[in-house]
Backbone bond lengths (Angstrom), bond angles and torsions (degrees), N, CA, C in turn:
res aa  C-N    CA-C-N  psi(-1)  N-CA   C-N-CA  omega(-1)  CA-C   N-CA-C  phi
1 M - - - 1.422 - - 1.552 111.12 -
2 D 1.309 117.44 146.83 1.421 121.26 -174.67 1.539 112.75 -104.45
3 T 1.264 116.04 49.09 1.487 117.91 -175.54 1.548 109.20 -69.63
4 G 1.318 114.55 133.93 1.447 121.42 177.59 1.473 115.95 83.60
5 R 1.280 119.59 -15.31 1.507 122.51 -177.68 1.525 107.97 -109.63
6 F 1.350 110.97 141.19 1.458 116.18 176.23 1.464 108.60 -155.00
7 N 1.320 116.30 162.90 1.440 126.24 175.63 1.505 110.59 -121.54
8 L 1.262 118.90 158.84 1.479 122.14 175.95 1.523 108.53 -106.13
9 M 1.360 115.82 133.64 1.418 118.99 173.84 1.530 106.80 -147.01
10 T 1.309 115.27 163.38 1.469 120.70 178.87 1.504 107.22 -86.65
11 K 1.299 115.03 122.69 1.465 124.33 179.50 1.483 110.61 -134.30
12 D 1.300 117.18 122.21 1.506 121.20 -178.06 1.557 110.08 58.09
13 G 1.339 116.42 34.94 1.451 119.99 174.91 1.532 115.27 83.18
14 R 1.303 118.18 3.30 1.444 118.76 177.02 1.512 111.24 -136.96
15 L 1.311 115.06 155.72 1.481 121.11 -179.16 1.527 109.24 -71.81
16 T 1.301 116.91 125.94 1.431 123.54 -176.57 1.510 112.40 -130.62
17 R 1.325 114.41 144.62 1.482 120.42 173.45 1.499 110.64 -81.81
18 V 1.340 114.44 130.63 1.463 118.81 178.72 1.521 108.42 -137.96
19 T 1.291 116.66 160.26 1.480 123.02 177.68 1.573 106.47 -66.85
20 P 1.319 115.13 155.59 1.504 118.85 175.32 1.549 110.06 -55.01
21 R 1.290 117.91 -37.36 1.457 121.91 -179.56 1.569 110.55 -64.59
22 E 1.334 116.81 -46.04 1.440 119.16 178.29 1.586 111.02 -63.36
23 Y 1.290 114.37 -38.96 1.465 121.04 177.07 1.520 111.30 -57.46
24 Q 1.338 114.54 -51.86 1.413 120.75 179.56 1.534 112.35 -61.46
25 E 1.281 117.01 -41.79 1.469 121.05 179.75 1.549 111.35 -64.68
26 Q 1.303 116.74 -38.84 1.468 122.26 178.12 1.517 110.22 -67.67
27 L 1.297 116.58 -46.87 1.473 120.99 178.01 1.512 110.51 -57.28
28 I 1.361 118.55 -48.02 1.418 122.21 179.24 1.575 109.94 -60.87
29 K 1.290 116.30 -44.48 1.474 120.93 179.94 1.518 109.33 -58.23
30 E 1.346 118.36 -48.61 1.425 121.51 -176.20 1.561 110.18 -67.63
31 L 1.340 115.93 -41.32 1.459 120.05 -179.71 1.526 111.32 -62.09
32 T 1.326 114.89 -48.99 1.527 117.96 -177.18 1.510 111.15 -70.37
33 A 1.382 118.54 -26.45 1.479 119.48 173.54 1.528 109.62 -65.85
34 A 1.338 116.31 -42.50 1.486 120.55 -178.38 1.533 111.72 -75.70
35 V 1.334 117.15 -34.10 1.434 122.10 -175.28 1.542 107.17 -137.40
36 P 1.294 118.44 90.63 1.455 119.94 -169.47 1.536 117.77 -69.97
37 T 1.378 116.99 -23.87 1.459 117.19 -176.86 1.505 111.46 -122.90
38 L 1.337 117.52 158.03 1.433 122.75 176.87 1.558 109.70 -59.92
39 A 1.264 116.35 -40.46 1.491 119.67 -179.22 1.509 111.40 -59.78
40 E 1.362 116.01 -45.09 1.448 120.67 177.40 1.520 112.34 -65.82
41 F 1.337 116.17 -38.18 1.446 121.59 178.70 1.537 108.05 -61.95
42 R 1.339 116.67 -48.72 1.428 122.11 -178.37 1.531 111.44 -59.81
43 A 1.352 118.26 -43.74 1.423 122.19 -179.14 1.581 109.82 -64.47
44 K 1.317 115.86 -41.01 1.507 118.43 178.70 1.538 109.67 -70.49
45 W 1.290 118.08 -34.73 1.488 121.99 -179.01 1.501 109.38 -63.83
46 M 1.309 118.57 -38.80 1.480 122.10 -174.60 1.499 110.72 -75.11
47 D 1.303 120.89 -20.31 1.446 125.12 179.72 1.547 108.44 -96.29
48 P 1.322 119.40 112.09 1.490 121.16 -174.72 1.533 113.22 -55.22
49 A 1.327 117.16 -41.24 1.458 119.76 -177.44 1.513 111.32 -70.31
50 Q 1.312 118.50 -43.58 1.445 120.99 176.49 1.519 112.29 -64.85
51 R 1.318 117.11 -38.73 1.492 119.12 178.38 1.502 109.48 -66.99
52 Q 1.331 118.33 -40.75 1.447 122.48 178.56 1.548 110.17 -59.67
53 D 1.360 115.75 -44.44 1.445 117.90 178.68 1.514 111.37 -62.96
54 L 1.296 118.56 -39.16 1.464 122.06 -178.76 1.538 109.01 -67.67
55 M 1.331 119.47 -41.80 1.421 123.06 -178.51 1.577 109.06 -69.20
56 E 1.328 116.19 -35.56 1.463 117.09 177.30 1.489 111.85 -70.44
57 Q 1.316 117.02 -33.30 1.469 121.07 175.03 1.542 111.55 -60.34
58 L 1.312 113.91 -42.80 1.501 118.40 179.98 1.535 108.40 -72.69
59 A 1.328 117.61 -43.92 1.446 120.53 179.34 1.497 114.38 -58.84
60 A 1.362 117.14 -33.70 1.433 120.45 177.22 1.562 112.74 -57.52
61 Q 1.322 114.14 -23.72 1.456 118.74 177.11 1.536 112.35 -102.45
62 N 1.353 111.69 13.58 1.458 118.94 -178.41 1.527 111.78 64.17
63 L 1.357 116.55 29.99 1.461 121.65 177.20 1.543 106.54 -102.73
64 L 1.293 117.41 111.26 1.457 121.70 -173.37 1.538 109.13 -117.53
65 P 1.344 118.00 114.20 1.458 118.13 -179.30 1.510 117.04 -55.40
66 E 1.333 118.11 -29.26 1.448 120.81 -179.00 1.537 109.29 -65.46
67 M 1.310 117.25 -23.56 1.464 119.02 175.14 1.525 111.72 -67.35
68 L 1.324 116.61 -35.50 1.457 121.19 177.74 1.543 109.31 -65.54
69 R 1.346 115.84 -44.98 1.447 119.52 -178.43 1.555 109.78 -58.14
70 E 1.304 117.44 -44.90 1.443 118.82 179.82 1.498 110.56 -66.00
71 G 1.308 117.93 -43.65 1.515 120.86 -178.67 1.554 111.13 -66.35
72 A 1.284 117.10 -31.75 1.455 120.26 -176.69 1.528 111.74 -92.86
73 Q 1.331 115.58 1.28 1.467 122.62 -178.33 1.553 110.94 53.67
74 M 1.291 115.13 53.39 1.480 122.80 -176.36 1.521 109.34 -118.17
75 D 1.331 117.23 45.43 1.472 119.98 -179.03 1.552 111.55 -63.22
76 A 1.322 119.12 -27.67 1.467 121.11 -177.57 1.538 111.63 -79.83
77 Y 1.330 116.66 -0.51 1.460 120.49 -173.97 1.518 110.30 -110.15
78 D 1.337 115.39 147.37 1.473 119.87 172.82 1.512 108.40 -72.96
79 E 1.286 117.03 157.64 1.482 121.26 177.14 1.498 111.73 -57.70
80 F 1.355 116.24 -31.39 1.494 119.53 178.20 1.514 108.17 -56.68
81 D 1.347 119.19 -47.65 1.442 121.26 -176.32 1.516 112.79 -71.30
82 V 1.318 116.66 -35.48 1.457 119.78 177.90 1.561 109.52 -59.23
83 L 1.320 113.34 -48.91 1.466 118.99 -176.66 1.483 111.02 -71.27
84 A 1.325 119.40 -42.55 1.463 124.06 -177.73 1.552 107.97 -63.52
85 A 1.314 116.63 -41.62 1.499 119.27 -177.68 1.525 110.30 -66.19
86 L 1.320 116.47 -44.63 1.469 120.55 -176.56 1.522 112.80 -74.54
87 A 1.350 116.49 -44.88 1.472 118.10 -176.25 1.498 115.61 -85.73
88 Y 1.349 117.70 -31.88 1.466 119.72 -174.33 1.513 111.91 -117.53
89 R 1.314 116.97 7.42 1.475 121.94 172.06 1.551 114.02 58.27
90 V 1.359 115.15 38.11 1.464 118.05 175.43 1.523 107.02 -99.22
91 T 1.330 117.23 156.91 1.422 121.22 177.10 1.536 110.03 -73.56
92 P 1.314 116.88 121.31 1.491 116.90 -175.00 1.523 110.38 -74.73
93 L 1.330 115.79 154.52 1.428 122.84 176.17 1.546 106.41 -119.53
94 T 1.304 116.47 142.20 1.454 118.98 175.94 1.494 108.36 -74.21
95 R 1.326 117.35 164.79 1.458 122.67 179.21 1.525 108.56 -57.44
96 E 1.356 114.68 -39.54 1.522 119.50 177.90 1.542 112.08 -61.78
97 Q 1.305 115.80 -43.69 1.477 118.57 177.10 1.486 113.91 -64.41
98 R 1.302 117.31 -38.58 1.451 120.35 177.91 1.515 109.18 -66.03
99 A 1.315 116.51 -43.04 1.461 120.37 -178.97 1.567 110.71 -64.66
100 A 1.291 114.93 -34.56 1.468 120.86 -178.94 1.498 112.20 -64.45
101 R 1.342 117.95 -18.47 1.473 119.82 177.47 1.514 112.18 -61.20
102 F 1.297 115.25 -22.28 1.461 117.87 176.86 1.475 112.33 -77.99
103 G 1.342 117.71 -19.80 1.470 121.29 174.52 1.481 118.01 37.46
104 D 1.314 115.48 -161.26 1.468 119.62 179.03 1.531 113.69 -79.18
105 T 1.318 114.76 -29.27 1.451 119.00 -179.36 1.522 111.15 -97.25
106 G 1.303 117.18 -40.57 1.450 120.79 -179.66 1.495 116.29 81.11
107 P 1.343 115.69 173.29 1.485 119.16 177.24 1.532 111.57 -65.48
108 D 1.333 116.27 159.58 1.472 122.08 -175.01 1.537 110.66 -54.98
109 W 1.337 118.76 -41.56 1.453 118.62 -175.40 1.529 110.27 -65.03
110 L 1.366 116.63 -31.50 1.424 120.95 -176.41 1.539 113.08 -74.20
111 V 1.331 115.92 -42.34 1.435 119.58 -177.14 1.517 114.03 -69.07
112 Q 1.347 115.96 -12.00 1.469 119.23 175.72 1.518 114.28 -87.05
113 L 1.359 114.34 -3.00 1.484 116.96 178.16 1.466 112.01 -88.64
114 P 1.386 118.03 159.82 1.483 120.25 172.42 1.502 112.47 -64.40
115 P 1.305 118.57 160.86 1.466 122.58 -173.78 1.576 116.07 -57.40
116 L 1.259 118.80 -40.29 1.436 121.01 -178.71 1.520 113.54 -62.49
117 P 1.347 117.95 -53.28 1.448 119.41 176.43 1.563 112.55 -59.50
118 V 1.352 116.33 -32.43 1.476 118.83 177.80 1.495 109.47 -64.98
119 K 1.372 117.27 -41.00 1.463 119.73 177.21 1.497 113.65 -62.71
120 V 1.345 117.33 -36.08 1.435 122.38 179.09 1.561 108.55 -68.37
121 I 1.317 118.28 -45.39 1.492 119.59 -179.96 1.533 108.61 -62.77
122 R 1.309 119.85 -40.76 1.465 122.27 177.71 1.549 110.23 -63.85
123 A 1.325 118.56 -36.62 1.444 121.38 175.95 1.503 110.94 -64.95
124 I 1.319 116.77 -39.21 1.467 122.67 177.09 1.491 109.86 -64.14
125 V 1.323 117.98 -42.23 1.483 121.34 178.32 1.529 109.49 -64.47
126 R 1.318 118.42 -35.38 1.474 120.14 177.27 1.521 111.28 -63.78
127 Q 1.325 115.95 -36.69 1.437 120.45 176.53 1.574 111.12 -63.75
128 F 1.337 114.89 -41.51 1.450 117.19 173.41 1.492 111.52 -60.61
129 E 1.279 118.49 -42.90 1.472 124.76 -178.87 1.523 109.16 -57.83
130 R 1.318 116.68 -40.06 1.474 121.39 -179.57 1.540 112.94 -74.29
131 A 1.348 116.47 -42.95 1.439 118.31 -168.07 1.526 116.90 -134.97
132 G 1.317 116.93 6.01 1.507 120.28 173.51 1.481 113.60 80.49
133 T 1.341 113.80 -167.47 1.457 125.53 -174.93 1.556 112.74 -48.78
134 H 1.331 114.08 -44.74 1.469 118.04 -174.62 1.512 109.88 -62.09
135 A 1.289 119.98 -29.37 1.470 122.30 179.77 1.539 109.58 -65.95
136 L 1.298 119.04 -32.72 1.441 123.38 -179.17 1.488 112.19 -66.79
137 E 1.367 116.88 -28.80 1.469 120.22 -173.92 1.501 113.43 -110.52
138 A 1.308 117.91 0.81 1.483 119.72 179.31 1.514 108.64 -73.47
139 R 1.329 114.57 140.14 1.449 121.22 177.79 1.536 108.51 -58.63
140 E 1.315 117.48 -30.14 1.443 122.34 -177.07 1.536 112.61 -70.03
141 L 1.326 117.17 -12.35 1.470 121.20 -179.04 1.509 110.73 -51.02
142 W 1.286 116.61 -45.45 1.507 122.25 -177.03 1.506 112.02 -72.20
143 Q 1.328 116.22 -15.24 1.468 119.81 -176.69 1.547 111.72 -103.45
144 T 1.304 116.48 2.03 1.498 117.54 175.03 1.538 108.77 -61.99
145 P 1.277 119.98 145.00 1.480 119.50 -174.59 1.515 113.93 -55.44
146 E 1.274 119.33 -43.67 1.462 123.57 -179.11 1.529 112.06 -60.39
147 I 1.313 116.62 -47.74 1.465 121.41 -178.10 1.508 111.66 -75.35
148 R 1.287 118.02 -37.59 1.461 122.22 176.55 1.517 108.75 -61.16
149 E 1.317 117.49 -47.07 1.457 122.59 179.79 1.521 113.35 -57.02
150 L 1.325 115.53 -34.44 1.469 122.39 178.47 1.498 113.94 -82.14
151 K 1.373 114.58 -4.27 1.452 120.00 -172.26 1.494 110.35 54.34
152 G 1.342 114.47 50.58 1.446 125.15 -171.72 1.496 117.67 -45.31
153 L 1.299 117.34 -53.38 1.466 120.66 -176.89 1.501 110.58 -63.43
154 D 1.361 116.06 -45.38 1.481 118.04 178.73 1.489 112.05 -64.20
155 A 1.357 115.80 -37.65 1.519 116.90 -178.16 1.487 111.25 -67.65
156 L 1.346 118.37 -35.73 1.476 120.03 177.30 1.552 110.90 -70.07
157 K 1.321 116.23 -38.01 1.486 118.96 -177.48 1.526 110.03 -60.70
158 Q 1.313 116.39 -22.29 1.480 118.58 -179.09 1.523 111.63 -68.78
159 V 1.322 117.43 -23.08 1.480 119.44 -176.42 1.530 112.62 -118.21
160 G 1.315 118.88 -0.35 1.439 119.87 176.26 1.529 110.29 155.96
161 P 1.280 116.91 -179.72 1.470 121.14 176.94 1.531 109.31 -64.43
162 P 1.300 118.93 127.55 1.483 120.12 179.47 1.514 112.95 -57.82
163 S 1.346 117.61 -33.08 1.448 119.95 -179.11 1.535 108.68 -65.12
164 E 1.331 118.76 -35.49 1.461 121.50 -179.54 1.544 107.65 -69.50
165 L 1.318 118.27 -43.11 1.485 119.49 -179.73 1.535 112.67 -67.04
166 L 1.327 114.25 -33.50 1.478 118.41 174.67 1.519 110.91 -67.60
167 R 1.358 116.46 -40.71 1.490 120.50 173.80 1.515 112.14 -57.41
168 K 1.349 116.91 -44.37 1.490 120.53 177.98 1.500 111.59 -63.81
169 T 1.322 115.27 -36.36 1.445 119.23 179.82 1.572 110.13 -66.22
170 K 1.321 115.07 -44.17 1.494 119.24 175.87 1.514 112.54 -61.60
171 E 1.335 116.69 -39.41 1.431 121.49 -178.15 1.548 108.57 -62.80
172 T 1.346 117.44 -41.67 1.403 122.84 178.03 1.525 110.22 -66.08
173 L 1.313 116.28 -47.50 1.468 121.40 -177.44 1.509 110.96 -61.70
174 F 1.322 118.36 -40.21 1.423 120.79 -172.72 1.529 115.17 -101.48
175 A 1.358 114.87 15.73 1.448 119.05 175.02 1.580 107.46 -61.25
176 A 1.269 114.26 134.68 1.485 119.38 -175.81 1.477 113.33 -69.93
């Protein structure tokens, strides 16, 4: 029972107090109406502009995914996993578990790269492990001490467009 706790959401054009359960159900309903499948959700999540549009669409109704993370006690999880678990019934992975997928050997595309770009990609993955999706897209990513020391952007440019390597990194991180 949710006695004493409530969330605010827009309902019938006005801000309304609802139980955490009602809030979660409405967020899931709106999310799955906008993005019916896990594959579509994953594709939108990996594109910053599309994800921003989706989050703004939810926020316009005062539906904030971070509220679900707090209520579900999922602080160790990225918002991707919180939403995917609730809306698409997949087993969530912590940021640490997702980062561990790179392991010592890593995905096939990674092991084919020279050592320096591999170190940079692993440093990027560590940033995700610490702070989630937003860390991958923050301008400050390239200024973090570890990545700056490796001359991260220049190291990645040696093997391809950094944006393409970052996309591959996200694809690996967010593989279902």
